[in-house]
RODO-2510 file (C-alpha; in nm, 4 decimals, decimal comma):
residues 542
     n   res          X          Y          Z
     1     m    -1,5980     8,6724     4,6468
     2     l    -1,4738     8,6209     4,9861
     3     h    -1,2744     8,3098     5,0932
     4     p    -1,1845     8,1744     5,4356
     5     r    -0,8451     8,2698     5,5695
     6     r    -0,6604     7,9330     5,6080
     7     s    -0,3403     8,0965     5,7265
     8     s    -0,1349     8,4088     5,7251
     9     l     0,1574     8,2452     5,5647
    10     w     0,0876     8,4135     5,2352
    11     a     0,0954     8,7500     5,4006
    12     l     0,3884     8,8502     5,1782
    13     p     0,4497     8,9503     4,8208
    14     l     0,6510     8,7236     4,6002
    15     i     0,8378     8,9704     4,3958
    16     l     1,1406     8,8570     4,1917
    17     a     1,4421     9,0468     4,3154
    18     c     1,6937     9,2254     4,1035
    19     d     2,0399     9,0794     4,0840
    20     p     2,2203     9,2548     4,3708
    21     g     2,5464     9,2330     4,1913
    22     p     2,8579     9,0262     4,2528
    23     g     2,9694     8,9641     4,6137
    24     p     3,3214     8,9629     4,7469
    25     t     3,5669     8,6894     4,6583
    26     p     3,5871     8,4367     4,9383
    27     v     3,9059     8,4849     5,1294
    28     a     4,0779     8,3162     5,4163
    29     p     4,2512     8,5307     5,6848
    30     e     4,6129     8,4317     5,7491
    31     e     4,6278     8,5082     6,1130
    32     e     4,3986     8,4628     6,4130
    33     p     4,3237     8,7969     6,5843
    34     p     4,3955     8,8115     6,9558
    35     r     4,1102     8,7222     7,1913
    36     v     3,9930     9,0199     7,3965
    37     v     3,7332     8,9804     7,6623
    38     e     3,4785     9,2520     7,6945
    39     q     3,1744     9,2874     7,9199
    40     v     2,8553     9,3504     7,7328
    41     p     2,7238     9,6872     7,8670
    42     g     2,4452     9,6327     8,1249
    43     g     2,4383     9,2698     8,0161
    44     l     2,3922     8,9475     8,2089
    45     f     2,6868     8,7682     8,0611
    46     v     3,0450     8,8107     7,9482
    47     a     3,0800     8,8014     7,5773
    48     e     3,4159     8,7603     7,3827
    49     p     3,4101     8,8628     7,0207
    50     c     3,3133     8,5881     6,7705
    51     a     3,6127     8,3923     6,6249
    52     d     3,7483     8,5147     6,2936
    53     l     3,6039     8,2061     6,1341
    54     y     3,2439     8,3751     6,1765
    55     d     3,3330     8,7173     6,0399
    56     p     3,0266     8,8237     5,8538
    57     d     3,2242     9,0064     5,5998
    58     v     3,4282     8,6925     5,5021
    59     v     3,3159     8,3726     5,3312
    60     p     3,5767     8,1200     5,4544
    61     v     3,6611     7,8367     5,2146
    62     f     3,7125     7,5118     5,4114
    63     e     3,8637     7,2098     5,2454
    64     l     3,8454     6,8493     5,3272
    65     d     4,0574     6,5642     5,1855
    66     i     3,8736     6,2427     5,2350
    67     q     3,9876     5,8957     5,1228
    68     p     3,7612     5,7017     4,8698
    69     e     3,6748     5,4347     5,1382
    70     d     3,5883     5,6976     5,3988
    71     w     3,3777     5,9013     5,1482
    72     a     3,1922     5,5764     5,0629
    73     a     3,1330     5,5235     5,4306
    74     i     2,9923     5,8778     5,4701
    75     e     2,7487     5,8073     5,1795
    76     a     2,6536     5,4792     5,3461
    77     d     2,5818     5,6721     5,6671
    78     y     2,3685     5,9143     5,4665
    79     a     2,1562     5,6280     5,3324
    80     a     2,1253     5,4580     5,6672
    81     g     2,0719     5,7633     5,9020
    82     r     2,3944     5,7233     6,0950
    83     k     2,6270     6,0040     6,2163
    84     d     2,9566     5,8159     6,2649
    85     y     3,2855     6,0103     6,2472
    86     h     3,5369     5,9488     5,9633
    87     p     3,8854     6,0778     5,9170
    88     a     3,9722     6,3727     5,6997
    89     v     4,2444     6,6233     5,6556
    90     f     4,1153     6,9715     5,7015
    91     r     4,2568     7,2794     5,5201
    92     y     4,1982     7,6532     5,5675
    93     g     4,4183     7,8707     5,3622
    94     d     4,7791     7,7547     5,4565
    95     e     4,6631     7,5940     5,7805
    96     v     4,6352     7,2107     5,7969
    97     v     4,4746     6,9785     6,0525
    98     e     4,5830     6,6198     5,9654
    99     d     4,3691     6,4493     6,2212
   100     a     4,0259     6,6061     6,1692
   101     q     3,7109     6,4000     6,1700
   102     v     3,3850     6,4622     5,9940
   103     r     3,0338     6,3228     6,0364
   104     l     2,6797     6,4087     5,8994
   105     k     2,4709     6,6727     6,0550
   106     g     2,0956     6,7260     6,0776
   107     n     1,7801     6,5129     6,1487
   108     p     1,7952     6,1965     5,9261
   109     g     1,4232     6,1719     5,9329
   110     f     1,3653     6,5279     5,7975
   111     s     1,6775     6,6752     5,6562
   112     w     1,8454     6,4066     5,4533
   113     f     1,6585     6,4052     5,1181
   114     t     1,8764     6,5970     4,8589
   115     e     2,2229     6,5518     4,7209
   116     k     2,3763     6,7936     4,9539
   117     m     2,4896     6,6511     5,2880
   118     q     2,5418     6,8744     5,5995
   119     f     2,8586     6,8155     5,8139
   120     v     3,0066     6,8574     6,1538
   121     i     3,3910     6,8747     6,1337
   122     a     3,5602     6,8065     6,4663
   123     f     3,9199     6,8833     6,5731
   124     n     3,8968     6,6980     6,9167
   125     e     3,7885     6,3554     6,8260
   126     v     4,1374     6,2125     6,7960
   127     n     4,3115     6,4701     7,0213
   128     p     4,0735     6,5833     7,3047
   129     d     4,2712     6,9072     7,3310
   130     g     4,2594     6,9703     6,9536
   131     r     4,1300     7,3114     6,8682
   132     f     4,1196     7,5314     6,5468
   133     h     4,0899     7,8954     6,5922
   134     g     3,9578     7,8208     6,9339
   135     q     3,6823     7,5897     6,8097
   136     r     3,6358     7,2115     6,8767
   137     k     3,3966     7,1760     6,5974
   138     l     3,2513     7,3480     6,3001
   139     a     2,8803     7,3105     6,2035
   140     l     2,7979     7,3480     5,8324
   141     d     2,4217     7,3838     5,7781
   142     a     2,2352     7,3765     5,4373
   143     s     1,8840     7,2472     5,4895
   144     w     1,6993     7,1746     5,1580
   145     y     1,3994     7,3841     5,2750
   146     e     1,6051     7,7047     5,3346
   147     p     1,6930     7,8565     4,9893
   148     t     1,7833     8,1954     5,1286
   149     f     2,0978     8,0918     5,3110
   150     l     2,0049     8,3930     5,5436
   151     r     1,7563     8,2861     5,8042
   152     d     1,9955     8,1630     6,0534
   153     r     2,2540     8,4351     6,0004
   154     v     1,9978     8,7122     6,0332
   155     a     1,8222     8,5444     6,3397
   156     w     2,1534     8,5114     6,5328
   157     s     2,2548     8,8643     6,4451
   158     i     1,9331     8,9860     6,5993
   159     i     1,9939     8,7785     6,9100
   160     r     2,3571     8,8922     6,9500
   161     r     2,2423     9,2564     6,9436
   162     q     2,0927     9,2196     7,2887
   163     d     2,2631     9,1406     7,6284
   164     v     2,0269     8,9144     7,8118
   165     v     2,0129     8,5845     7,6049
   166     p     2,3482     8,4476     7,4749
   167     g     2,3610     8,3559     7,1121
   168     a     2,5819     8,1777     6,8505
   169     c     2,8093     8,3426     6,5897
   170     a     2,7396     8,2688     6,2136
   171     n     2,8295     8,3542     5,8733
   172     s     2,8524     8,1590     5,5511
   173     a     3,1233     7,9299     5,4167
   174     q     3,2063     7,7365     5,1113
   175     l     3,3212     7,3627     5,1359
   176     v     3,5700     7,1929     4,9007
   177     i     3,5945     6,8248     4,9081
   178     n     3,8908     6,6509     4,7439
   179     g     3,9668     6,9527     4,5409
   180     e     3,6168     7,0120     4,4067
   181     l     3,3675     7,2671     4,5236
   182     y     3,0953     7,0815     4,7139
   183     g     2,8579     7,3545     4,8225
   184     l     2,7659     7,6729     5,0153
   185     y     2,6674     7,6459     5,3876
   186     t     2,5740     7,8477     5,6848
   187     n     2,8580     7,8256     5,9335
   188     i     2,7220     7,8346     6,2842
   189     e     2,9152     7,8291     6,6057
   190     f     2,8884     7,4935     6,7867
   191     l     2,7239     7,5220     7,1233
   192     d     2,9844     7,3410     7,3457
   193     r     3,2315     7,4193     7,6317
   194     e     3,4195     7,6611     7,4074
   195     w     3,1020     7,8569     7,3514
   196     l     3,0183     7,8513     7,7294
   197     e     3,3635     7,9927     7,7930
   198     r     3,3129     8,2695     7,5302
   199     v     2,9834     8,3898     7,6551
   200     f     3,0053     8,3269     8,0305
   201     g     3,3688     8,3248     8,1014
   202     d     3,5838     8,0373     8,2203
   203     h     3,4601     8,0566     8,5864
   204     h     3,0953     8,0252     8,4840
   205     a     3,1375     7,7614     8,2049
   206     t     3,1355     7,4608     8,4301
   207     g     2,7595     7,3858     8,4306
   208     t     2,5920     7,1332     8,2134
   209     l     2,4503     7,2346     7,8803
   210     w     2,1376     7,0298     7,7810
   211     k     2,0114     7,0058     7,4310
   212     y     1,6265     6,9714     7,4403
   213     g     1,6634     6,9677     7,8264
   214     y     1,7737     6,6033     7,8494
   215     d     2,0875     6,5494     7,6153
   216     a     2,4000     6,6691     7,7774
   217     v     2,6485     6,8194     7,5312
   218     s     2,8922     6,9841     7,7743
   219     n     3,0037     6,8651     8,1206
   220     a     2,7985     6,5523     8,0443
   221     e     2,9112     6,3691     8,3531
   222     a     2,6621     6,5755     8,5558
   223     a     2,3434     6,4047     8,6699
   224     l     2,0098     6,5248     8,5641
   225     g     1,9219     6,8148     8,7961
   226     l     1,7465     7,1422     8,7476
   227     n     1,6619     7,0632     8,3851
   228     d     1,4655     6,7594     8,4937
   229     d     1,2843     6,9685     8,7494
   230     f     1,2114     7,2272     8,4818
   231     l     1,0620     6,9654     8,2472
   232     s     0,8250     6,8419     8,5226
   233     a     0,7519     7,1776     8,6900
   234     y     0,3893     7,3023     8,6772
   235     s     0,3347     7,6292     8,8702
   236     p     0,5096     7,9618     8,8193
   237     d     0,6464     7,9463     9,1715
   238     e     0,8142     7,6061     9,0953
   239     l     0,9558     7,7451     8,7739
   240     a     1,0844     8,0707     8,9249
   241     a     1,2840     7,8632     9,1819
   242     l     1,4832     7,6994     8,9109
   243     g     1,6613     7,9827     8,7211
   244     e     1,6195     8,3288     8,5759
   245     v     1,2666     8,3532     8,4419
   246     e     1,3442     8,7038     8,3064
   247     e     1,6052     8,5414     8,0737
   248     w     1,3661     8,2706     7,9689
   249     l     1,1028     8,5232     7,8804
   250     a     1,3624     8,7152     7,6834
   251     a     1,4715     8,4040     7,4968
   252     w     1,1000     8,3028     7,4216
   253     a     1,0350     8,6587     7,2986
   254     l     1,3307     8,6476     7,0559
   255     e     1,1896     8,3240     6,9067
   256     i     0,8586     8,4938     6,8702
   257     v     0,9976     8,8006     6,7112
   258     v     1,1866     8,6109     6,4439
   259     g     0,8985     8,3624     6,3895
   260     s     1,0989     8,0578     6,4831
   261     d     0,8955     7,7635     6,3461
   262     d     1,1005     7,4821     6,4946
   263     g     1,2093     7,5977     6,8459
   264     y     1,0790     7,5848     7,1938
   265     w     0,7815     7,8346     7,1560
   266     c     0,6988     7,6347     6,8444
   267     c     0,7288     7,3339     6,8814
   268     n     0,8973     7,2196     7,1940
   269     h     1,2120     7,1506     6,9916
   270     n     1,5624     7,2891     6,9299
   271     f     1,6607     7,4675     7,2425
   272     y     1,9238     7,4311     7,5126
   273     l     1,9030     7,4609     7,8839
   274     y     2,2292     7,5727     8,0508
   275     e     2,2604     7,4977     8,4304
   276     h     2,4646     7,8126     8,5196
   277     p     2,6633     7,7474     8,8412
   278     a     2,5317     8,0732     9,0060
   279     r     2,2134     8,1575     8,8228
   280     g     2,0371     7,8323     8,7695
   281     l     1,8778     7,7271     8,4326
   282     l     1,9028     7,9676     8,1376
   283     f     1,7482     7,9163     7,7920
   284     v     1,9309     7,9288     7,4641
   285     p     1,7520     7,9278     7,1278
   286     w     1,8838     7,7025     6,8560
   287     d     1,8356     7,5990     6,4837
   288     l     1,6917     7,9069     6,3462
   289     d     1,6692     7,8234     5,9758
   290     g     1,2942     7,7723     6,0105
   291     s     1,2379     8,1432     6,1012
   292     f     1,0879     8,4644     5,9387
   293     d     0,8655     8,4090     5,6463
   294     l     0,7852     8,0397     5,7175
   295     q     0,5284     8,1668     5,9437
   296     g     0,2626     8,4301     5,8753
   297     y     0,3534     8,7738     6,0083
   298     t     0,0339     8,7782     6,2257
   299     t     0,1293     8,4518     6,3988
   300     d    -0,0083     8,5180     6,7612
   301     p     0,2660     8,5258     7,0206
   302     i     0,0687     8,3136     7,2524
   303     e    -0,1886     8,1180     7,0459
   304     g     0,0339     8,0621     6,7455
   305     y    -0,1116     8,0171     6,4039
   306     p    -0,4620     7,8702     6,3334
   307     n    -0,5038     7,4767     6,3527
   308     n    -0,1575     7,4561     6,5037
   309     l    -0,2308     7,1051     6,6505
   310     g    -0,0951     7,1940     6,9854
   311     l     0,2407     7,3125     6,8576
   312     f     0,2318     7,6219     7,0651
   313     e     0,1282     7,4778     7,3942
   314     q     0,4441     7,4424     7,6005
   315     r     0,3179     7,4249     7,9510
   316     q     0,6099     7,6145     8,1092
   317     f     0,5710     7,9074     7,8594
   318     l     0,1869     7,9245     7,8963
   319     r     0,2090     7,9095     8,2813
   320     l     0,4374     8,2117     8,3032
   321     v     0,2973     8,4334     8,0164
   322     e    -0,0603     8,3939     8,1610
   323     d     0,0632     8,4575     8,5090
   324     p    -0,0471     8,8089     8,6564
   325     v     0,3149     8,8701     8,7716
   326     w     0,5115     8,7236     8,4887
   327     g     0,2711     8,8129     8,2030
   328     p     0,3506     9,1826     8,2099
   329     k     0,7149     9,1110     8,2121
   330     f     0,6801     8,8969     7,9107
   331     l     0,5193     9,1892     7,7328
   332     d     0,8245     9,4026     7,8239
   333     a     1,0534     9,1290     7,6978
   334     l     0,8536     9,1042     7,3746
   335     e     0,8665     9,4718     7,3212
   336     d     1,2437     9,4904     7,3927
   337     a     1,2931     9,2035     7,1400
   338     n     1,0744     9,3627     6,8735
   339     t     1,2975     9,6698     6,8824
   340     l     1,5677     9,4435     6,7525
   341     l     1,3586     9,3693     6,4435
   342     d     1,4160     9,7210     6,3320
   343     p     1,3489     9,6973     5,9568
   344     e     1,6172     9,9446     5,8571
   345     i     1,8870     9,7345     6,0319
   346     v     1,7542     9,3889     5,9446
   347     l     1,6755     9,4656     5,5796
   348     g     2,0202     9,6214     5,5541
   349     e     2,1804     9,3046     5,6636
   350     i     1,9676     9,0908     5,4287
   351     d     2,0518     9,3062     5,1286
   352     a     2,4314     9,3004     5,2140
   353     w     2,4426     8,9291     5,2813
   354     q     2,2390     8,8433     4,9786
   355     a     2,4765     9,0513     4,7640
   356     q     2,7643     8,8618     4,9160
   357     l     2,6038     8,5153     4,8624
   358     l     2,4331     8,5375     4,5250
   359     p     2,7237     8,4556     4,3066
   360     l     2,8112     8,1684     4,5461
   361     i     2,4648     8,0304     4,5392
   362     e     2,4783     8,0391     4,1604
   363     a     2,8069     7,8458     4,1710
   364     d     2,6910     7,5872     4,4275
   365     p     2,6695     7,2422     4,2571
   366     t     2,4653     7,0720     4,5202
   367     r     2,2150     7,3412     4,6001
   368     s     1,8667     7,2079     4,6544
   369     t     1,6713     7,4817     4,4851
   370     g     1,6952     7,7198     4,2018
   371     v     1,8332     8,0654     4,2007
   372     k     1,4950     8,2035     4,1069
   373     e     1,3449     8,0376     4,4115
   374     h     1,6194     8,2021     4,6306
   375     l     1,5260     8,5455     4,4936
   376     e     1,1659     8,4994     4,5415
   377     t     1,2054     8,3641     4,8963
   378     v     1,4379     8,6461     5,0062
   379     e     1,1824     8,9014     4,8779
   380     r     0,9165     8,7173     5,0784
   381     m     1,1517     8,7305     5,3866
   382     r     1,2118     9,1077     5,3253
   383     a     0,8369     9,1777     5,3149
   384     w     0,7856     8,9781     5,6398
   385     v     1,0271     9,1727     5,8538
   386     p     0,8549     9,5251     5,8641
   387     a     0,5042     9,3479     5,8679
   388     r     0,5904     9,1414     6,1674
   389     h     0,7572     9,4402     6,3290
   390     e     0,4374     9,6506     6,3056
   391     f     0,2090     9,3654     6,3924
   392     l     0,3913     9,2982     6,7192
   393     k     0,3684     9,6668     6,8171
   394     s     0,0021     9,6427     6,7738
   395     w    -0,0379     9,3213     6,9504
   396     i     0,1537     9,4380     7,2580
   397     a    -0,0460     9,7551     7,2834
   398     c    -0,3675     9,5553     7,2567
   399     a    -0,2474     9,3037     7,5203
   400     r    -0,1750     9,5983     7,7559
   401     g    -0,5249     9,7245     7,7141
   402     e    -0,4211    10,0128     7,4929
   403     d    -0,7002     9,9801     7,2334
   404     t    -0,5996    10,2947     7,0613
   405     d    -0,6156    10,4207     6,6990
   406     g    -0,2726    10,5462     6,6424
   407     d    -0,2963    10,6167     6,2675
   408     g    -0,6500    10,7569     6,2638
   409     d    -0,7932    10,5209     6,0104
   410     g    -1,0942    10,4175     6,2384
   411     a    -0,9342    10,0809     6,3364
   412     t    -0,7783    10,0295     6,6707
   413     v    -0,4646     9,8235     6,7445
   414     c    -0,6711     9,5196     6,8487
   415     v    -0,7944     9,4810     6,4916
   416     d    -0,5439     9,6569     6,2896
   417     p    -0,1983     9,4937     6,2681
   418     h    -0,0662     9,8058     6,0873
   419     d    -0,1768    10,0801     6,3187
   420     g     0,1186    10,3055     6,2051
   421     d    -0,0216    10,3333     5,8487
   422     p    -0,3616    10,4872     5,7876
   423     a    -0,3853    10,3445     5,4422
   424     i    -0,3904     9,9944     5,5900
   425     h    -0,6984     9,8849     5,7748
   426     p    -0,9650     9,6239     5,7770
   427     a    -1,1987     9,8226     5,5506
   428     a    -0,9447     9,8846     5,2764
   429     a    -0,9637     9,7078     4,9392
   430     e    -0,6810     9,4815     4,8162
   431     v    -0,5373     9,6393     4,5086
   432     c    -0,2605     9,3806     4,4052
   433     d     0,0180     9,6162     4,5060
   434     g     0,2283     9,3811     4,7273
   435     v     0,0695     9,5233     5,0460
   436     d    -0,1796     9,3663     5,2833
   437     n    -0,4221     9,6551     5,2231
   438     d    -0,7017     9,5069     5,4350
   439     a    -0,4877     9,4085     5,7371
   440     d    -0,6188     9,0573     5,7438
   441     g    -0,2775     8,8914     5,7399
   442     w    -0,2810     8,8154     5,3680
   443     v    -0,1165     9,0194     5,0893
   444     d    -0,3013     9,0603     4,7517
   445     d    -0,5865     8,8182     4,8594
   446     h    -0,7992     8,8840     4,5554
   447     p    -0,8497     8,6648     4,2447
   448     d    -0,7214     8,9303     4,0182
   449     c    -0,3819     8,9222     4,1923
   450     e    -0,1019     8,6772     4,0938
   451     d    -0,1254     8,3973     4,3402
   452     c     0,1111     8,1090     4,2341
   453     q     0,4596     8,0420     4,3451
   454     t     0,6998     7,8268     4,1485
   455     h     0,9011     7,5399     4,3061
   456     e     1,1596     7,3198     4,1407
   457     l     1,1398     6,9900     4,3135
   458     d     1,2698     6,6406     4,2339
   459     g     1,3693     6,7620     3,8759
   460     e     1,0156     6,8863     3,8197
   461     v     0,8450     7,2309     3,8237
   462     f     0,5324     7,2814     4,0577
   463     l     0,3055     7,5898     4,0926
   464     f     0,1538     7,6282     4,4569
   465     c    -0,1618     7,8501     4,3817
   466     r    -0,2864     7,9885     4,7157
   467     w    -0,6185     8,1370     4,6181
   468     p    -0,9047     7,9003     4,7111
   469     r    -1,0986     7,7715     4,4030
   470     d    -1,3356     7,4951     4,3355
   471     n    -1,1952     7,1916     4,1457
   472     d    -1,3114     7,3026     3,8051
   473     a    -1,1555     7,6587     3,8436
   474     a    -0,8297     7,5127     3,9858
   475     q    -0,8044     7,2852     3,6650
   476     d    -0,8582     7,5819     3,4420
   477     n    -0,6045     7,7863     3,6306
   478     c    -0,3476     7,5119     3,5896
   479     a    -0,4224     7,4768     3,2268
   480     e    -0,3769     7,8571     3,1679
   481     s    -0,0245     7,8108     3,3103
   482     g     0,0520     7,5180     3,0737
   483     g     0,0164     7,2354     3,3390
   484     a    -0,2260     7,0214     3,5195
   485     l    -0,3305     6,9507     3,8798
   486     s    -0,0806     6,7094     4,0445
   487     g     0,0259     6,6083     4,3872
   488     p     0,3870     6,6135     4,5178
   489     q     0,6035     6,3380     4,3923
   490     g     0,8727     6,1789     4,6091
   491     a     1,0036     6,2519     4,9625
   492     e     1,1838     6,5694     4,8790
   493     a     0,8735     6,7371     4,7249
   494     t     0,6449     6,5907     4,9972
   495     l     0,8435     6,7358     5,2808
   496     y     0,9192     7,0636     5,0954
   497     f     0,5441     7,0952     5,0471
   498     f     0,4789     7,0571     5,4141
   499     y     0,7470     7,2835     5,5351
   500     t     0,6871     7,5639     5,2942
   501     w     0,3074     7,5598     5,3566
   502     p     0,3007     7,4785     5,7376
   503     v    -0,0549     7,6125     5,8085
   504     q    -0,2503     7,5007     5,4971
   505     e    -0,4325     7,1683     5,5192
   506     h    -0,6010     7,0449     5,2027
   507     w    -0,4863     7,1262     4,8481
   508     w    -0,6470     7,0231     4,5076
   509     i    -0,4301     6,7682     4,3244
   510     s    -0,5227     6,5233     4,0463
   511     g    -0,7572     6,2197     4,0894
   512     g    -1,0983     6,1521     4,2351
   513     s    -1,4184     6,0267     4,1081
   514     g    -1,8018     6,0440     4,1596
   515     g    -1,8245     6,4069     4,2421
   516     r    -1,5212     6,3983     4,4769
   517     c    -1,1889     6,5275     4,3616
   518     g    -0,8433     6,4499     4,4826
   519     t    -0,6828     6,6424     4,7661
   520     w    -0,3433     6,6419     4,9505
   521     n    -0,3554     6,6671     5,3262
   522     e    -0,0152     6,8038     5,4254
   523     r    -0,0849     6,7315     5,7894
   524     s    -0,0914     6,3658     5,7373
   525     f     0,1182     6,3438     5,4215
   526     t    -0,1696     6,1510     5,2675
   527     t    -0,4036     6,1933     4,9667
   528     s    -0,7727     6,2052     5,0197
   529     s    -1,0674     6,3560     4,8339
   530     d    -1,3355     6,6365     4,8883
   531     d    -1,6515     6,7577     4,7325
   532     c    -1,5332     6,9125     4,3931
   533     a    -1,7379     7,2189     4,4657
   534     v    -1,5400     7,3026     4,7855
   535     e    -1,2754     7,5692     4,7500
   536     h    -0,9167     7,4835     4,8252
   537     p    -0,5738     7,6127     4,7135
   538     s    -0,4189     7,3984     4,4333
   539     v    -0,0907     7,2350     4,3090
   540     c    -0,0080     7,2266     3,9431
   541     r     0,2857     7,0459     3,7735
   542     l     0,4048     7,2133     3,4650
***
């Protein structure tokens, strides 16, 4: 029986990974290495090496001593959605900063739902000249919807391997508060004046850095200028007069390659514009923890995923990529970016960093999800990388009019996202082997294949079963697993539900009457109902 393809998100196998073994013991280097400026070969910016605090082979242990009244104030901020700074003593190995300040990090309306808080640690709030290993601030990220602890790290590593778009440094860090382990974080370089100096050099770090194009975070005394013009520009000629379009195309291509689900390409969010003193506006991606497997690997570089509600319709992007002059250059930029998604390199980083982090994830007392979920999600991420790489090669060839059949399986690149493998093509049958045999963007999309993923949310266990069934069949499937149809309970489960399944719409849950059965509409965060004979994926609570 054939079913409508509601998305390509489930285009990935969910295979429980083997334990990769213990990782290295977190250590703190005793001395800061000398800063050596080096020109990126052939690049468009100067890049100093990352500070030692971001060494990918080290998991630094940062400590904060916070007085009880200040900790109570931070907890009150977490409840109220505030980001006020509070005093703390910061320690790293034998180094101590007595006048550090700490505040909460993240979007209060979306990120603040679990026990673990995210933090910004500042060294320049009390003393404007305060720095630690050259940094004004540390940004510790641990979003509840990111169980891998890898997406930001891998995405930034990909970006830093090219020499057109500047990127942030990142590794992982543990945080100890008042002598007790608080949790594991992704440690991401803060984008500020120090970052500008590292990537552009002192002479070209004097421009204004705008978050989202309007919130000045460096050299904030400047008036709205080119960035305001960018946000209101309409034609390719107007846009080309404002900055380096080639750099913009490269930045957008990088977002597309890593599948950023919360950036400029999707969804006009989480990006920086830098008003370079000599080059005009430059684009900088940001906040990449929503990358890789959170989108289907067949997400279209221009159209996005189906039913995307306008999330992929940024005017400036579309005007340029659809332009007869800039469009071919966009394809070149996308091809260059896709070479950075080399599966051998990227999967090697994923494996090495997962081995480093797994024992620390197991020891994390405030982690939002279970270790099993971490292992499953990393496997999904690993499967996504080569699939996305091959899909983009086919998509680019098709966009250039090269409708060829490279693997000789009878299907050309415009219909075969795996044109490098003759065993994968639209006429092939799915055989439940963890491969998208019929090249439709779904892995194992057959009722005989395992189709449910476990999520531990709000202290309860849910099964998300992707294969569309009518309501009676969905109830039977839940019962066979020892559970029953149920909707998400509480804010954490509701938002996790939405973020983990971003392109589904209706799911069978409990409830309903009179021939209509209960559904959950993740687009509107509301319950509804539908004809019980209609086929939808389903949610079971065990």
